[in-house]
C-alpha positions in Angstrom: 105.8 54.9 96.2 107.3 56.0 92.9 110.4 58.1 92.6 110.8 60.7 90.0 113.9 61.1 87.9 116.2 64.0 89.1 115.2 66.1 86.1 111.5 65.9 86.9 112.1 66.8 90.6 113.8 70.0 89.6 111.7 70.9 86.6 109.9 74.2 86.3 106.3 74.1 87.6 103.6 73.3 85.1 101.2 76.0 83.9 98.6 75.3 86.7 101.3 75.3 89.3 102.8 78.4 87.9 99.4 80.1 87.9 98.8 79.0 91.5 102.1 80.6 92.6 101.3 83.8 90.7 97.9 84.0 92.4 99.7 83.6 95.8 102.1 86.3 94.8 99.3 88.6 93.9 97.6 88.0 97.3 101.0 88.7 98.9 101.3 91.9 97.0 97.8 93.0 98.1 98.6 92.3 101.8 101.9 94.1 101.6 100.6 97.1 99.6 97.1 97.7 101.1 96.7 95.9 104.4 94.3 98.5 105.8 92.1 98.3 102.8 91.9 94.5 103.0 91.3 94.4 106.7 88.6 97.2 106.5 86.9 95.5 103.6 86.2 92.6 105.9 85.0 94.8 108.7 88.1 94.5 110.8 90.0 97.0 112.9 92.6 99.0 110.9 95.3 99.6 113.5 99.0 99.2 113.7 98.7 95.6 114.9 96.4 94.4 112.2 98.6 96.2 109.6 101.7 94.5 110.9 100.1 91.1 110.9 98.7 91.5 107.4 102.1 92.6 106.1 103.9 89.7 107.8 101.4 87.3 106.2 102.0 89.0 102.9 105.8 88.5 103.3 105.1 84.8 104.1 103.0 84.4 101.0 105.6 86.1 98.8 108.4 83.9 100.1 106.2 80.8 99.7 105.3 81.8 96.1 108.9 82.3 95.3 109.9 78.9 96.6 107.0 77.3 94.7 108.1 78.9 91.5 111.7 77.9 91.9 111.3 74.4 93.3 107.7 73.2 93.2 107.8 69.4 93.7 110.4 69.6 96.4 108.5 72.0 98.6 104.9 71.3 97.8 104.1 69.3 100.9 105.9 71.8 103.1 103.8 74.6 101.5 100.6 72.7 102.1 101.6 72.2 105.8 102.4 75.8 106.2 99.0 76.8 104.8 97.2 74.3 107.1 99.0 75.7 110.1 98.1 79.2 108.9 94.5 78.3 108.7 94.5 76.7 112.1 96.0 79.8 113.7 93.3 81.9 112.0 90.6 79.7 113.5 92.3 80.0 116.9 92.5 83.8 116.6 88.8 83.9 115.6 87.9 81.9 118.8 89.9 84.2 121.1 89.5 87.7 119.6 86.0 88.8 119.0 86.9 92.1 117.2 89.1 90.3 114.7 86.9 87.2 114.3 85.6 88.0 110.9 89.0 88.9 109.4 90.5 85.8 111.1 87.9 83.5 109.6 88.3 85.0 106.1 92.1 84.7 106.4 91.7 81.1 107.6 89.4 80.3 104.6 91.9 81.8 102.2 94.7 79.8 103.7 92.5 76.6 103.5 91.9 77.2 99.8 95.7 77.6 99.2 96.3 74.4 101.1 93.6 72.4 99.2 94.7 73.7 95.8 98.4 73.1 96.7 97.5 69.6 97.8 95.6 68.8 94.6 98.3 70.1 92.3 
């Protein structure tokens, strides 16, 4: 196990990592600004519950993107773990809630992509 110098641990994210955080922030903005449109585009129910969940997930992504931009190496593993947990809860929702299955699977797939890219960076 190698240790990084203090300056490297607190350095600004590289261009790919910065782009990754910006993509997450864009996704967060879409979830916050147009939750009904995103849920409906995937054939899901556009009701108060789905709107609230989409906005809560958007807030989570916004917070995570901000943390990634400010302190990438320090929080990378935590961010990946949060994305994996998010994907797992999406799969569980898909198994338990037939009307929301397609939206839950799509959301789980997006969280999985974020986890994999975060892990690779």
